[in-house]
N, C-alpha and C positions, 0 to 999 in steps of 0.2 A: 424484535423491533419491527414495527410496520413501516411502510414506505414513508408515511406522513411523519412519523416519529424520527425517522432517519433524516429527513430533510430538516425538521425543527432542530435536530441535534447539530447539523452541519451549519445552519443559519446562526445558531448561538456561537459557534466557533468564529464565524465571520464577524460577529459583533465584537469579539475579543481582540482579534487581530486580522483584519481583512487583507492586509498586504501579503501575508505569508500563506493564506489559505490554499491548500493543494499544491504548493510548491514542493518540488522534490529535490532532496539533497542526497547524494551518495558519498559514503565515507568508507575508508578501508582500515582495517586493523592488521597491520603487518605482522604483529607478534602471534596472533592466533589464526591468521589467514581467514578472517572473516570479512564479509562486505555488508554494510548497513545501508539501507534505502529508507529515507525518512520523508514521508509525505505529510506535512504538518496539517493537522486537522482530520487526517484520515487514518494512516497506518504507518507502522515501522516494520520493515522486513529485515531479518537477519539471516544471511546466507552463510553456511558453514564452510565456504571456500571463496577464494577470489573470483569475482565475476568481472567480465568486460563491461565498461560503462554502457555501451550500446545495448547489451543483453539485459542489464538491469532496468534501463529506461523503457524497454518495451513492455507493453501491458501483457499481463499474464492472461492466457485465454481461459476464462472461467465459464464458458458457455459453449454450446454445440450448435451447428447449423440446424435450421428448421427443417429443411428437406434433405434427407439422406440420398446418397447415390449420384447426386448431381455435382460434378467437379466445380462448378461455378458457385455452388452454395457455400463453399469454404473460402471463397475469395472475399475477404473483408476489406473495408476502406482504410484500415490501419493495420500496422505491423504488430503481431502478437507473438509471444513466446508460449510454447506448449506447457501444459500443466504436467509436471514430471510424474510418471507412474510410480516411482520409488519414493515412498514418503520421506526417506532419509535424505533425499536430494532436494526436497522442497524447502523453501524458506520458512522460518518460524515467524509468524505474523502476530504483532500486537496492535490491536485496534484502539483508535482514539477513544478516550473515556470522557475527559473534561478539560476545560482550561479556565483559569482564574487569574486575577491580578493578585500578587502578593502585597504586603504592606509597603514594601519599598517601591512599588510601581512596576515590578517585573511580571512577566507573564509565566505562569506555571502550568504546564500541561501534563496529563497523565495518560498512559496507555495500558491496556490490559490484554492478556492472551486468552484465547478460547481453547478449552480442552475438548477435543472431539473424540 
């Protein structure tokens, strides 16, 4: 998906439900010890363990500093959590696919996982 297509995809979501766009909700499943992070219109992350709320809310660092070797290059303006090196410790991510209105006026959204 190109940048333009991604923006159009996000704007379509905003037309369906602009009030919840990109709001994040964190839920816990005590039976399976899972943590769910739902960012409506963007992604659902499933962690295989209980996570502290502040750790879940921090953005995952999916980028690297442009200049290496400079200690200030890794000082970002926002708090990030590291991308875990062990794939088993990373969350399973389902990305937003589409949102529509059902016949009874409810909003139905679907997400899909990507296999790498």
